[in-house]
Backbone bond lengths (Angstrom), bond angles and torsions (degrees), N, CA, C in turn:
res aa  C-N    CA-C-N  psi(-1)  N-CA   C-N-CA  omega(-1)  CA-C   N-CA-C  phi
1 M - - - 1.379 - - 1.567 111.98 -
2 N 1.187 118.29 151.70 1.505 123.26 -174.94 1.560 103.73 -82.34
3 S 1.407 111.72 147.41 1.435 114.39 -174.69 1.545 110.56 -99.18
4 S 1.308 121.71 9.33 1.439 126.66 -172.50 1.506 111.62 -92.06
5 W 1.343 121.45 46.21 1.500 124.01 -177.26 1.524 102.65 -80.24
6 Y 1.300 116.40 153.30 1.397 124.22 173.88 1.519 111.06 -145.55
7 E 1.322 116.13 152.06 1.462 117.91 -174.47 1.538 110.61 -94.94
8 V 1.336 114.40 144.04 1.458 125.09 172.36 1.492 106.56 -136.05
9 N 1.388 116.03 104.10 1.443 124.88 -172.05 1.560 107.13 -110.83
10 D 1.386 113.60 176.34 1.421 117.13 -178.79 1.533 114.60 -72.05
11 G 1.396 116.09 1.05 1.457 121.67 172.24 1.493 111.50 -56.88
12 V 1.332 122.11 -22.34 1.491 128.70 -178.55 1.489 105.62 -66.32
13 M 1.343 120.64 -18.77 1.458 122.50 177.14 1.485 113.19 -127.58
14 G 1.356 117.38 23.67 1.421 123.31 178.31 1.557 120.03 94.77
15 G 1.311 114.25 -6.11 1.562 118.16 176.88 1.520 111.27 -70.33
16 L 1.363 111.19 175.18 1.509 117.98 -169.71 1.549 106.33 -124.41
17 S 1.282 123.43 14.42 1.469 122.76 179.79 1.539 108.93 -70.17
18 Q 1.243 115.99 153.98 1.483 124.89 -174.83 1.530 109.91 -133.47
19 S 1.361 115.22 141.81 1.425 119.50 172.98 1.454 109.40 -147.81
20 L 1.336 114.95 159.40 1.470 127.02 174.85 1.502 114.42 -137.75
21 A 1.312 114.78 138.41 1.462 119.76 176.57 1.463 104.05 -114.54
22 E 1.345 118.01 123.61 1.470 123.15 179.99 1.569 108.07 -151.09
23 Y 1.337 109.62 153.99 1.447 114.89 174.71 1.492 114.67 -94.64
24 T 1.270 117.73 140.75 1.532 120.55 178.54 1.545 108.57 -82.91
25 D 1.289 116.02 171.10 1.457 121.66 173.36 1.446 111.59 -59.75
26 E 1.326 120.95 -27.96 1.441 122.61 179.73 1.555 111.50 -82.29
27 G 1.273 119.30 -6.51 1.436 121.84 179.99 1.455 117.58 96.43
28 D 1.319 116.65 3.85 1.523 123.12 -177.64 1.582 107.53 -85.92
29 L 1.318 116.20 143.58 1.383 123.34 173.53 1.590 108.06 -78.25
30 R 1.310 115.37 128.20 1.475 117.06 172.62 1.476 111.56 -113.59
31 F 1.302 117.22 120.55 1.424 125.68 -178.54 1.598 103.22 -108.09
32 S 1.367 116.84 108.45 1.486 116.78 -173.72 1.574 105.79 -145.00
33 G 1.305 108.77 165.64 1.487 119.08 -179.76 1.496 116.07 156.25
34 I 1.324 117.27 -154.56 1.467 120.11 -178.75 1.477 110.09 -135.55
35 V 1.328 117.40 125.48 1.506 120.40 173.44 1.565 108.50 -87.12
36 S 1.280 117.25 127.92 1.453 124.58 -178.90 1.527 110.29 -118.64
37 F 1.261 117.71 138.96 1.397 122.13 177.66 1.591 112.74 -91.52
38 E 1.370 115.53 -5.05 1.446 121.11 179.72 1.491 111.50 -59.69
39 N 1.328 117.27 146.47 1.512 123.93 -179.77 1.461 110.76 53.91
40 N 1.306 122.48 38.75 1.468 128.09 176.17 1.515 109.78 65.53
41 G 1.337 121.60 30.11 1.402 125.56 177.37 1.504 111.35 -78.57
42 G 1.347 116.99 -171.32 1.414 120.23 171.87 1.555 115.04 150.40
43 F 1.380 116.95 13.00 1.493 115.78 175.70 1.495 111.87 -147.76
44 A 1.279 118.23 151.22 1.450 126.48 174.03 1.533 108.49 -135.92
45 S 1.316 118.25 141.42 1.492 121.26 -176.26 1.549 108.01 -151.84
46 I 1.305 108.75 162.64 1.509 122.16 173.45 1.580 106.72 -130.88
47 R 1.315 114.43 151.82 1.465 119.54 177.90 1.524 110.02 -138.21
48 N 1.307 117.83 161.90 1.355 126.82 173.70 1.503 110.04 -157.11
49 S 1.433 115.91 160.33 1.405 119.74 170.27 1.466 114.23 -65.45
50 A 1.276 120.43 145.33 1.412 126.73 179.66 1.558 112.04 -85.61
51 G 1.324 115.31 5.37 1.481 119.71 -168.17 1.477 111.95 -65.80
52 F 1.352 122.30 -24.21 1.422 126.86 -178.09 1.477 114.71 -79.81
53 L 1.398 116.30 -3.52 1.366 122.96 -176.41 1.644 109.62 -108.21
54 Q 1.256 116.53 147.72 1.535 118.92 175.87 1.564 105.27 -101.83
55 L 1.363 116.91 86.85 1.479 115.83 -171.80 1.596 114.97 -101.00
56 E 1.292 112.27 -4.69 1.538 119.98 -177.32 1.514 112.47 -51.12
57 R 1.261 120.67 -41.84 1.453 125.62 -175.02 1.439 109.93 -118.22
58 S 1.266 116.20 33.00 1.505 120.53 -179.97 1.560 110.77 -94.77
59 D 1.326 111.19 163.53 1.479 120.19 176.19 1.581 109.40 -108.28
60 G 1.360 115.37 -5.67 1.473 119.73 -176.37 1.437 106.27 165.00
61 I 1.370 112.55 -153.86 1.492 119.94 -174.79 1.504 104.29 -133.14
62 K 1.342 116.69 143.20 1.447 121.37 173.32 1.493 110.13 -109.73
63 L 1.325 120.48 130.80 1.477 128.44 -177.73 1.419 107.53 -122.40
64 R 1.429 114.00 141.83 1.400 119.46 164.23 1.462 107.03 -120.45
65 V 1.336 115.02 117.77 1.550 121.29 -168.39 1.458 107.80 -133.58
66 K 1.382 112.57 154.74 1.568 122.06 164.77 1.464 105.41 -129.33
67 G 1.327 115.60 131.05 1.422 117.22 -177.80 1.557 113.58 -129.13
68 D 1.291 111.36 -161.47 1.505 118.71 -173.27 1.419 113.74 -119.30
69 G 1.342 115.85 17.94 1.446 122.39 -176.90 1.474 116.47 91.56
70 K 1.353 119.66 -5.82 1.448 126.12 179.52 1.530 112.27 -84.99
71 T 1.257 115.15 168.95 1.482 121.76 179.31 1.567 106.89 -102.17
72 Y 1.293 115.28 129.11 1.467 123.02 176.10 1.523 112.35 -114.28
73 Q 1.301 117.69 171.47 1.452 123.07 171.44 1.580 109.11 -121.25
74 F 1.268 116.48 141.11 1.448 119.99 165.29 1.571 103.28 -105.81
75 R 1.318 111.47 129.03 1.444 120.08 -174.17 1.535 111.77 -119.60
76 V 1.344 116.54 148.31 1.407 120.11 169.75 1.525 110.91 -135.47
77 R 1.309 114.10 153.69 1.473 116.67 -178.03 1.503 105.27 -133.70
78 T 1.333 119.57 146.69 1.484 126.21 176.73 1.502 110.14 -96.60
79 S 1.275 119.57 16.16 1.426 124.43 175.08 1.476 111.74 -137.57
80 R 1.311 116.06 153.32 1.460 121.75 173.12 1.484 116.66 -84.34
81 K 1.454 115.50 -4.55 1.415 120.50 -175.90 1.524 108.46 -68.71
82 F 1.332 113.18 159.22 1.455 121.18 179.87 1.535 112.89 -65.22
83 D 1.363 115.83 -39.40 1.433 121.48 -169.92 1.535 106.92 -123.20
84 G 1.315 119.77 155.21 1.442 121.62 178.04 1.594 109.81 144.70
85 V 1.284 109.91 -171.53 1.535 117.19 -179.51 1.492 110.09 -70.01
86 S 1.347 117.48 132.48 1.442 119.05 170.96 1.548 106.43 -125.60
87 Y 1.309 113.51 165.78 1.544 117.03 -175.77 1.509 99.37 -120.55
88 K 1.363 113.88 131.29 1.442 119.20 -174.98 1.518 111.86 -124.55
89 H 1.337 113.15 157.45 1.534 123.22 174.32 1.529 104.47 -140.95
90 A 1.404 117.15 117.39 1.386 121.40 177.03 1.501 112.45 -80.19
91 F 1.338 119.07 151.05 1.541 120.20 176.42 1.464 104.91 -149.43
92 K 1.311 118.10 141.92 1.411 126.16 -179.40 1.543 105.45 -98.58
93 T 1.403 114.47 140.88 1.432 119.23 -178.78 1.551 107.30 -103.37
94 M 1.265 114.39 158.13 1.533 121.69 172.06 1.462 108.17 -103.26
95 K 1.207 123.26 125.43 1.433 125.06 -176.11 1.488 114.50 -54.24
96 G 1.323 118.93 121.52 1.412 125.77 178.92 1.532 118.28 71.52
97 E 1.351 115.50 6.69 1.477 114.13 -175.00 1.550 108.33 -120.87
98 W 1.430 112.87 140.83 1.383 121.36 179.97 1.563 108.41 -74.24
99 N 1.331 118.70 140.98 1.437 117.73 -178.32 1.531 104.88 -137.56
100 E 1.222 122.58 143.65 1.435 129.91 172.79 1.559 105.62 -105.45
101 L 1.371 116.54 118.68 1.379 122.74 -179.90 1.488 110.44 -116.80
102 N 1.496 115.41 138.34 1.421 119.32 173.65 1.471 105.62 -114.89
103 L 1.327 115.11 108.80 1.581 122.19 -179.09 1.505 105.14 -101.96
104 K 1.329 111.13 113.99 1.516 119.26 176.04 1.500 112.16 -81.07
105 W 1.325 118.67 142.62 1.388 125.06 -179.27 1.542 110.96 -57.88
106 S 1.329 115.99 -33.04 1.465 119.05 -178.22 1.447 115.24 -64.39
107 D 1.408 114.22 -17.18 1.479 121.48 -177.27 1.465 114.48 -98.40
108 F 1.304 119.00 1.77 1.427 126.48 179.27 1.518 108.33 -83.84
109 S 1.395 120.23 143.00 1.422 123.15 177.88 1.540 109.91 -122.69
110 A 1.364 112.98 145.07 1.476 118.20 179.50 1.517 112.96 -73.61
111 T 1.359 117.68 143.77 1.333 117.82 -175.54 1.554 104.89 -150.64
112 F 1.337 117.97 149.91 1.507 123.22 174.87 1.530 107.73 -138.26
113 R 1.304 117.32 115.28 1.494 120.49 -179.29 1.486 111.67 54.19
114 G 1.282 123.03 39.90 1.437 124.40 173.82 1.470 113.24 95.37
115 R 1.325 120.49 -12.97 1.438 124.69 -175.60 1.474 113.98 -108.36
116 K 1.320 117.04 143.10 1.445 120.89 176.73 1.403 112.76 -63.99
117 V 1.366 118.70 141.81 1.449 125.77 173.19 1.606 109.34 -111.02
118 P 1.332 113.91 92.63 1.410 118.92 -176.50 1.604 119.71 -60.72
119 N 1.293 114.49 -25.59 1.503 118.49 -176.73 1.534 108.24 -112.06
120 A 1.285 121.48 25.22 1.493 123.93 177.10 1.475 108.07 -67.12
121 P 1.362 114.06 148.87 1.491 118.96 171.04 1.466 112.22 -55.15
122 K 1.337 117.62 155.94 1.428 125.16 176.21 1.542 108.47 -67.16
123 L 1.368 119.42 139.24 1.415 124.69 177.84 1.489 111.16 -66.32
124 V 1.373 117.89 121.46 1.435 123.13 177.70 1.509 105.21 -109.31
125 P 1.350 118.07 115.67 1.437 121.55 -178.74 1.550 118.25 -52.20
126 G 1.337 109.92 -42.38 1.507 115.64 177.67 1.450 116.18 -66.14
127 A 1.336 120.38 -11.78 1.407 128.33 -179.64 1.537 115.23 -95.47
128 I 1.269 115.30 -1.27 1.466 121.31 -175.10 1.478 109.09 -73.81
129 E 1.352 116.77 122.07 1.442 122.50 178.92 1.542 114.85 -105.31
130 Q 1.327 117.41 -34.06 1.396 122.80 177.37 1.484 113.77 -128.69
131 I 1.437 111.74 152.36 1.526 118.12 176.53 1.525 102.98 -127.75
132 G 1.370 113.03 167.37 1.513 115.17 178.84 1.483 110.26 -175.72
133 F 1.272 113.01 171.56 1.482 126.99 177.62 1.510 109.07 -124.14
134 L 1.247 119.77 135.78 1.473 124.77 177.61 1.551 112.24 -139.76
135 I 1.370 113.03 142.65 1.483 119.09 173.33 1.516 106.24 -122.24
136 A 1.301 114.25 134.72 1.503 120.21 -176.94 1.425 109.39 -161.11
137 D 1.352 119.38 -140.64 1.484 121.73 172.33 1.519 115.07 59.08
138 K 1.356 117.33 42.82 1.404 125.92 175.08 1.586 114.98 61.96
139 Q 1.344 114.67 37.21 1.387 121.72 -179.81 1.512 111.32 -107.96
140 E 1.361 112.58 72.79 1.465 121.99 -175.31 1.497 111.35 -73.24
141 G 1.421 114.20 145.56 1.505 117.72 177.47 1.564 108.07 112.03
142 A 1.388 108.30 -179.53 1.427 117.74 -176.57 1.572 112.00 -68.05
143 F 1.335 111.99 151.65 1.531 119.23 -177.77 1.445 106.63 -146.94
144 A 1.370 117.38 157.84 1.462 124.08 172.62 1.485 107.83 -152.95
145 L 1.265 121.17 128.97 1.471 127.97 175.23 1.530 105.95 -126.08
146 M 1.304 116.38 126.58 1.501 122.97 173.21 1.443 107.28 -98.15
147 V 1.256 124.99 140.51 1.432 130.29 178.14 1.574 107.09 -128.32
148 R 1.353 114.51 118.57 1.521 118.06 -178.42 1.489 110.57 -104.80
149 G 1.351 116.47 -21.55 1.462 119.58 176.34 1.524 117.01 -153.79
150 I 1.265 114.52 142.41 1.552 122.24 174.26 1.487 106.94 -137.05
151 E 1.287 118.30 117.73 1.443 120.87 179.09 1.500 111.10 -156.16
152 A 1.375 111.00 159.93 1.501 119.23 178.30 1.509 110.73 -59.19
153 L 1.312 112.38 139.10 1.474 119.09 172.63 1.507 105.36 -91.26
154 P 1.351 119.80 115.98 1.469 120.71 -179.86 1.533 112.70 -63.07
155 K 1.275 112.56 152.94 1.546 118.22 176.03 1.545 110.92 -72.80
């Protein structure tokens, strides 16, 4: 996994949520923080370049994660821009248990600032520039997601 993760939280619109992306001694990525509803907030996220993945001939993404029982989103973007359409796939974690998830591109949906984009272009795996994780959907409070693996899901 690439180590260049950066946080994008609801502070971009006045919210007070906080997150941190860091690697543990075991080499796992830890995405943690607090989602706050204050000042119309309610989401925390991290992003990275998709350059370390070989997605051109993939059928989706394979994740190995351990969560806290909350629901997260894996997101991809076909642009390097800060804002714009992203494609998301939600997944629920089981508290304290490692899970391997196979997220197929055909199950991702286009979204822009939390709203569905019904006429968005079809997701083309070879065009993916950014990947990320997000927690939102009225899940206030502390959260922690461990990520042990992110790789292309072969066709």
